[in-house]
N, C-alpha and C positions, 0 to 999 in steps of 0.2 A: 080171361082170369075170372074165377069165381071165389067168393068169400062167404063162408057159412059160419055163423056164430055158434059155438058149442058150449060156452059158459058165460053167464052174466050174473055175477053174485057180488053185490057191493061194488068194490073197486076192481075185483078180479074179472079178467076177460080172457077168453080162449077162442081161437078161430081156426078153421081149416081153410087153407088157401090152395086152390087148384090152378095150376098153370098147364094148359093143354100142350100135347106134343107138337101140335101145329104152331103154337106160339113160340115154343123153343126152337123149332126148325126155322121159323122165320127170323128169329134172332141170330141164329148161326149164319143164315144166308146174308143177313144184313152186315155182319162182321166180315164175311168173305168178300162181299161187294166193296166194302170200304178199303180192304187190303189189296184187292185184285190189281189196281193200277200200278202198284209198286212191286209186284211179285215177278221174279224171273225164274224160268224153269227150262231145262234142256229141251230143245226142239220147239220152243215157243218164244215169240218176241215178248219183251217186257210189257206186262199188262194185258197179254192176250191168252193167258192160260185159261182153258175152259173151266167154268164153274164146277162141273161135275168132278173134274180131276182135283181141283182145289179142295172140294168137300171131302173127297176120299182121303186126301193126304192130311188135311188140317182139321177136318170136321170134329173128330173125336176130342181133340184138345180144346177146340173152341166151345164144344158143348158144355164143358165144366164152367167156363167163363160165362156163357150165356145163361146157364142155370143159376149161378150166383147172382148175376145182375138182375135176372128176372125176379128172383126171390126178394132181393133187396128193394127192387122197384115196387113189387107188390106190397111189401110191408110199408114202405114210405107212402105209397098212394093210399093205403088203408088208414094210416095215422093222420094224414092230411085230411082225408075225407071225414073221419070221425072227430078230429080235433083232440084225440086222446094224446096224452103225454105220459109215457111209461115212467113209473117211479124208479125202475132199475132196468137194465138191459133185458129186452124180451127173451124168453126161452123159445128157441126155434128147433124143431125136429122134423126130419123128413120121414114120412109115413110110407110103409111098403118096402120090403126087403128085396123084392125081385124086379126092381125097375130096370128097364132096358130102353135103348134109344127108340123114340117114337111114342113111348107111353106118356101119359100125363104125369106131372109131378104134383104130389100132394104134401103140403107141409102143415105142421101144427105150430101156431104161434100163441104163446101165453104170456101175460104180463098183468101187473097191477097198475092201473092208471092213477095219475095224480088227481086228487079231488078238486071239485069246484070250490074256490076260496071266496067266501062271502065278503061283501064290502064292510069296511069299518066306519062306524059313525064316530069321527074324531071328537065331536062335541061332548060325548059321554065320558071322555077320558079327562080326569081331573088329577093333576099332578102337583106336587109340592117340591120346590127347589130349595134345598138348604143352602144358606149363605153364611159363611164365616169370615169375619174380618180379623186378620192377624193381630193378636194382642201384643202390646209392648213386651210383656213378659215372655211370649213365645219367641219374639225376635231376639231378645237378650239371651234366652236359653240356647238358641241356635248359634249366636256369637260365642257363647261360652264353650259350646261343643267344638267349634272351629279352633278356639284358643287351646283347648285340651289336645286336639289333634296336632296342633303345631307346637306341642310342648317341648321344652328343653329339659336337660338333666343337670342338676348342680350337686357338687360333692357335699356329703354330710357325714357326721359322726354316727357311730352306732352300727347295729346289725342290719343287714339287708332284709327288706321285706318284699313280699310279692308286689310287683309293679315297679320296684326299684331297678336301676341299671347298675350292673357290676362290670367293671373293666378288669379282664383277666388275661393272664398268659396260661396256655394249657398245652399239654402234650398227651396224646392218647396212645395207649399201648394195648395190644392183643397178645396174650401169652408172653408178656414181658417185652415185646418188640414193638417199637413205634411203627405206625402205618401211614401211608401216604395220605395227605389231606387231613390228618388228625392233630395238627398243631397250629397255633396262632399266637401272636403277641398283641397286647393292647386291644383285645376283642371286646366291644361293648355289647353286653347281653342283657336284655330286659327280661327279668324274671316273670314268668307267667305268660310269655309271648308264644310259648310252644314252638319256638324256631329251632330248638335242638332236639336230640333224641329223647323220646319219652322218659321221664324220670331224672333227666340231667339237671334241669333248672330247679326242681324242687329241693335237691340236695344242697343247693347254694343259698337257700333261704336261711338267714341267721349268721352268715359269714360277715366279717368286718375287714376293712382295709388292712393288708399285711398278712392275712390268714393264708394258710396253705391247706388245700382240701383235695383228698383223693375221691373222685366221683366214679362210682361203678355203675355201669348201665349195660343193658343187653340190646344189641341191634335187632330190629324186627326181622322175622323170617323172610319177609318180602322186600328187604332193604335193596336199594338200587345197585349197590356194589356187592357182587356175589361173594367176594372173598371176605366180606364182613357180615353178611346176612346170618343172623342167628348167633353170632359170636358175642362173648362177653368182653367188654373193654373197660380199662381203668384210665381215667383222665386225671393227671396230676395238674391241679389248678393253683395258680398264685393270684390272690385277689389284690389288685393294685388300687382300686377305688370303689367306693359305694356312692351312688348318686341317686338323689330323689327326683321324681318328676316335678317340674314346675311349669304350669300353664303359661302360655304366652300372654302378654298384656293385650287387652282389646284396644287397639289404637290404629293409626294410619299404617304403621309398619306391618301389622297383622293383615290389614286389608290388601296391601301390595303383594303379600305372599300368596293370596288367593286371586290375584289378577285384577283387583279393583283399584281405582285411582286413589281413593281415600276411604276412611271409615264410613263416611256418609254414603258413598257409592255402594260399599259392601252391604250396609244396612238396607239400602233400597233394593239391592239384588235379593237379599234374604226375604224381604217382604213380598216381592214378586214371586219368588219360588214357593213361599208358603201359600200365597193366594192360588197359585197354580195347583199345588197339592190338594188344597181344600176343595177347589173346584172339581178336580178329577174324582175325588172321593164322593162329593155331592152328586156328580153325574152318575156314578156307579149306583148310588142309592136310588136316584130317580129312574134310571134305566130298569132296575129290578122292579120298581113299583109299576112302571109302564108294562113290562112283560107280564106281571101278575094280572093286571087289568085286562090285557089282551087275551090272556089265557082263559079268563072267566067270561069275557064278552063274546068270544068267537068259538064256534063249535062246528066241526066237520069230520067226516070219516078219514081215518089215517091208513095209508098203505101198510099192511102187516109186515111186509118184508123190510121196510125202512125202520119200523119200530123195533123189530127183532135185531136188525144189524146194530142199531144205536144202543139197545140194551146190552148186547154182548160187548160192545166197545166200552161202555160205562163200567160193566162188571170187571172187564179185563184191566182197565186203567186203575180202578180202585183197588184191585187185588195187588197190583204192582206197588201202589202207594203204601199198602199195608205190609208188603214184602220187598222192601227196597234193595235187599241183597241179591235178588234174582233179576239179572239184566235181560236175559233172552226170553224166549217163549217155551223153553223146555220145563214145563210145569203142568200140573193136573189141569184138566178142563175146568173153566170157571163158568158155572151156570148162573144166569141172571136171576135175581130175586124179584119179588113183587115190587119192591121199592125201586129197583133198577128199571123195571118195565114202566112204572109210573113216571119216573124221571125221563125215560126215553120218549114216552108219549108227549110229554110237555115240550121237550126239545124239538121233536119232529114237527109238532103242530106249530110252534112259534117259528121254526125255521122255514116251513112252507109259507106261513103267513107273511113273514117279513120279505121273503123272496118275491112273492106275488105283489105285495104293496110297492116294493121297489121297482118292479117291472112296470106296473100300471102307471106309476108316477115318474117314470123315466129317470130314476136315480142311477147315476153312473159313477164309476171310479175312474178318475182321469189318469193318464199316463204319468203325469207329474206326481200324483199321490202314490201311485205304485212305486215309482222310482225312489221317493222319499222313504217309503216303508221298507223297501229292500235295503236301502242304505242304512237305515236304523238297525235292522237285523244283522247286517254285515259287520257292524261295529262290535258285535259279540264275538267275532273271530279275528282278533288282532293279527295282522300280517297276512291274513288270507281273505281280505275283503274282496279283492278282484275275483278270486276263484269262486267265492260264494255268489257274487253278482252274476258271473257267467253261468253258474249252475242254475240259478233261478231263471235266467233268460232262456235257457234251452230245455226247461222242464215244465211242461204245462201243468202237471199236478202240483208242483211246488208253487207255481204262480197262483193257482187257485187257492192254495192254503194261505197265501199272503193277501189275496184279494177278498176272500170271504169275510174276514172280520172288518175290513175297511168298508165293504158294502153294507154289512149289518149296521155298523155305527152311523153310516150316512142315512140309512133308512130310519133309524131311531131318531136322528137329529131332525129329519123331515117330519116325523110324527110329533116331536116336541113342539115344532113350529105350529102345527095344526091343532094341538091339544090346548086345553086351558091350563096354564101353568102359573102358580102363585109362588112368590118368594117368601121364605121364612128365615129370619135371622136366628142363628143358633150359636152356641159356643163350640169350641174345638172338641170338648169332651162329649157333647151331645152328638156331634157328627161322628166321632169315633164309635160311640155306642150304636149308632145306626149302621155303620159299616160292619161292626162285629155281629149285629143281628143278621145281616146278610150271610155271613159266614156260618152262623148257627143253622140257618135255614137251607144252606146249600146241600 
């Protein structure tokens, strides 16, 4: 085997690899020799078929296998010898159109190698960890929100307002005829909840107990029941009660509704939840500051193919965010802008850097961490958790999508431990401002 370098430009590499006809022939003979003891053929005992006859009958088919194995072996040997790690799958082409058995095989292999990642001096990294202690007012606000969520409705005099509950009997008709599912008695409807057909609830604002109201609405064109889609309906409504929302009292009874033993226990749970939320937001701020410092502190060449692929992905994702009504990919080609390319370069640089730092420092994602992450994602699909779990287990690409953010966060945590970190007490509003600043810079 001969390897000749044909391109060495930055991270770009190209080689011509020659595998001689003699090497291929030896590979075929090796395969035939391995198979010979198990081959039976008419006129010969098992394992005694002459090599020349085996080669005549099976040589052509084995030549393709030998060629593929030789090419793969040559590429692997080259990469191991040079230490190159291709950024993407190498492009391999066979040169020469008139190849015949006995000729040398010449292939062209081109790729972009991953760059050498410099070491990071963790001592130059100076980070600030924002710390927020939940204020009593924040805890009380959270309790009030829970009380409002657990609200009841009490009858009152006067006209119904948005947010009130009206108890109604109604019969819906299309073309003067009642339709199935269009009637109910003593139905509690919260005005403004948008739980009925668009336009229905708004027409009941202002009614009082004892009123009768004919509500006219049009079913949407895409309504689930085809016989009603696009039709105009009139609902004859009788208002039996108007009720105003009343927040639940903040006491032990409210606490038990949310699974706590008493109000003190619920208050403690809220404090812990707020601490966790604040800590998560503060970590996001500190992580961004860390990535900014790493981006400035470390410089190396980037594989153009990775940057181009990342820029296209960013442009495509942002286009869909700006055009949420387009679900598929049937849309004009989206060309990356300079801003997309700049962001792609940052992402590729930091991605390669964190991957290398994690590998050098033997950062690992454990099986338990993977299982927990998969279970957390599975909860987003109620009733289909088992199917989701099995899908991840049998899909390597899906596993990598779960593992990648876990790995990145573990590398970031490792750097946090090595860097100089000082704590700074701030208010909730100051933390919120820091989080919003991240969103503005994204």
